[in-house]
Structures are given as C-alpha cells and as structure tokens.
PANU-742637 format. One record per residue: residue number from 1; x, y, z of N, C-alpha, C in turn. Coordinates in steps of 0.2 Angstrom, whole numbers, plus 5000, padded with zeros to 4 digits. Example, Ala and Ser with C-alpha at 12.3 -4.5 7.8 and 13.67 -1.06 7.14 Angstrom:
2
<rec 1 <5066 4972 5039> <5062 4978 5039> <5066 4984 5039>>
<rec 2 <5064 4989 5035> <5068 4995 5036> <5064 5000 5039>>
This chain:
71
<rec 1 <5237 5065 5443> <5234 5061 5440> <5226 5064 5442>>
<rec 2 <5221 5061 5437> <5214 5065 5436> <5211 5065 5441>>
<rec 3 <5208 5068 5441> <5199 5063 5446> <5197 5056 5443>>
<rec 4 <5196 5055 5437> <5195 5047 5435> <5200 5043 5438>>
<rec 5 <5204 5044 5437> <5210 5039 5439> <5208 5039 5448>>
<rec 6 <5209 5042 5451> <5205 5044 5457> <5200 5040 5460>>
<rec 7 <5196 5041 5455> <5190 5037 5457> <5189 5030 5454>>
<rec 8 <5194 5029 5450> <5195 5021 5447> <5198 5016 5451>>
<rec 9 <5203 5022 5456> <5205 5018 5464> <5202 5017 5468>>
<rec 10 <5198 5023 5468> <5194 5019 5473> <5188 5017 5474>>
<rec 11 <5183 5015 5468> <5180 5014 5466> <5177 5006 5470>>
<rec 12 <5183 5000 5470> <5182 4994 5476> <5178 4997 5482>>
<rec 13 <5185 5000 5486> <5181 5003 5488> <5174 5008 5490>>
<rec 14 <5172 5010 5489> <5164 5014 5486> <5160 5008 5485>>
<rec 15 <5163 5002 5482> <5158 4997 5481> <5154 4993 5487>>
<rec 16 <5161 4995 5490> <5159 4993 5496> <5155 4994 5501>>
<rec 17 <5155 5000 5503> <5153 5005 5507> <5145 5004 5503>>
<rec 18 <5144 5004 5496> <5135 5004 5496> <5135 4998 5498>>
<rec 19 <5138 4993 5497> <5135 4986 5499> <5132 4986 5505>>
<rec 20 <5138 4990 5509> <5136 4988 5516> <5130 4991 5518>>
<rec 21 <5128 4998 5515> <5123 5002 5517> <5117 4998 5516>>
<rec 22 <5117 4995 5508> <5111 4993 5506> <5111 4987 5512>>
<rec 23 <5114 4981 5513> <5112 4979 5519> <5108 4980 5524>>
<rec 24 <5112 4985 5530> <5112 4988 5534> <5103 4992 5535>>
<rec 25 <5103 4996 5528> <5096 5001 5526> <5093 4997 5520>>
<rec 26 <5091 4992 5520> <5089 4991 5514> <5079 4991 5514>>
<rec 27 <5075 4992 5518> <5070 4991 5519> <5069 5000 5520>>
<rec 28 <5072 5005 5524> <5071 5011 5520> <5076 5015 5513>>
<rec 29 <5078 5011 5510> <5080 5014 5502> <5073 5011 5499>>
<rec 30 <5072 5004 5500> <5065 5004 5496> <5059 5006 5499>>
<rec 31 <5056 5009 5504> <5052 5011 5504> <5054 5020 5502>>
<rec 32 <5059 5022 5502> <5062 5029 5497> <5062 5028 5491>>
<rec 33 <5063 5022 5487> <5061 5020 5479> <5053 5022 5478>>
<rec 34 <5049 5019 5483> <5043 5019 5484> <5040 5025 5486>>
<rec 35 <5043 5027 5490> <5037 5036 5489> <5042 5039 5481>>
<rec 36 <5047 5040 5480> <5049 5043 5473> <5043 5039 5469>>
<rec 37 <5043 5036 5469> <5039 5032 5462> <5030 5035 5462>>
<rec 38 <5030 5035 5471> <5022 5038 5470> <5023 5045 5468>>
<rec 39 <5027 5047 5469> <5029 5056 5469> <5028 5057 5461>>
<rec 40 <5030 5053 5458> <5031 5056 5449> <5023 5052 5446>>
<rec 41 <5022 5047 5450> <5015 5044 5448> <5010 5050 5449>>
<rec 42 <5010 5054 5454> <5005 5059 5454> <5008 5065 5451>>
<rec 43 <5013 5066 5450> <5015 5072 5447> <5013 5070 5436>>
<rec 44 <5015 5063 5437> <5012 5066 5428> <5002 5061 5431>>
<rec 45 <5001 5061 5435> <4991 5060 5437> <4995 5053 5433>>
<rec 46 <4997 5049 5435> <4996 5041 5434> <4997 5040 5424>>
<rec 47 <5000 5045 5422> <5000 5042 5412> <5004 5037 5412>>
<rec 48 <5010 5036 5416> <5016 5032 5414> <5017 5028 5421>>
<rec 49 <5012 5025 5426> <5015 5022 5427> <5016 5017 5430>>
<rec 50 <5013 5010 5424> <5018 5006 5424> <5023 5004 5420>>
<rec 51 <5027 5011 5418> <5034 5012 5418> <5038 5012 5423>>
<rec 52 <5034 5019 5425> <5038 5021 5433> <5036 5015 5438>>
<rec 53 <5033 5012 5439> <5031 5004 5444> <5038 4998 5442>>
<rec 54 <5038 5000 5433> <5042 4993 5433> <5049 5000 5436>>
<rec 55 <5051 5002 5432> <5057 5005 5436> <5060 5004 5441>>
<rec 56 <5054 5006 5447> <5055 5005 5453> <5057 5000 5456>>
<rec 57 <5054 4992 5454> <5055 4987 5453> <5063 4986 5453>>
<rec 58 <5065 4988 5447> <5070 4986 5445> <5075 4991 5452>>
<rec 59 <5073 4996 5451> <5078 4998 5456> <5080 4995 5463>>
<rec 60 <5074 4992 5467> <5075 4989 5471> <5076 4981 5470>>
<rec 61 <5074 4981 5465> <5079 4973 5465> <5089 4974 5462>>
<rec 62 <5089 4976 5461> <5096 4980 5460> <5101 4982 5468>>
<rec 63 <5097 4987 5472> <5100 4987 5478> <5098 4980 5482>>
<rec 64 <5094 4975 5482> <5090 4970 5483> <5098 4966 5481>>
<rec 65 <5101 4965 5476> <5105 4960 5474> <5113 4966 5475>>
<rec 66 <5115 4971 5474> <5117 4974 5479> <5119 4973 5486>>
<rec 67 <5114 4972 5490> <5117 4971 5498> <5116 4964 5498>>
<rec 68 <5114 4958 5493> <5116 4950 5495> <5124 4948 5492>>
<rec 69 <5124 4951 5484> <5130 4949 5482> <5137 4955 5484>>
<rec 70 <5135 4960 5486> <5142 4964 5485> <5141 4966 5477>>
<rec 71 <5137 4966 5471> <5138 4967 5465> <5132 4971 5462>>
C-alpha cells in the first residue's frame, strides 16, 4: 500500500480532527490569518492589499464553514 492509499484511508479521520480544531480554536485561527495577511501587506507595502484581504476573508470563511459543518 502506497503513501497516497494510506492517506486516502485516513482522510475522513484527519478531516474530523481538523473540524474539531477549527471549532475549538476558531478565534486563534482567525487571528493567525489576520496576522499573516498584515505581514504580507507590510512586505508588499500595501500594493496588493485588496487581493490579500479578499484571500484572508475566504480563508476565514473556510475555517468557519469547517467548524460549523465539518465540510
């Protein structure tokens, strides 16, 4: 059995663990995403601020969805 086969077999368990983490640490994850977006904005001197903010919002929405639905 190859690496990918093992990973596919464990994927549902890993997804549930990620959902549990998203539920219990949602505020910390959102803060980390904001901090990363701020760091990138600073590094690019705000040149791509709109795109970075949009990506950060999508990432936070994905974490929220995972926390709510487990999907």
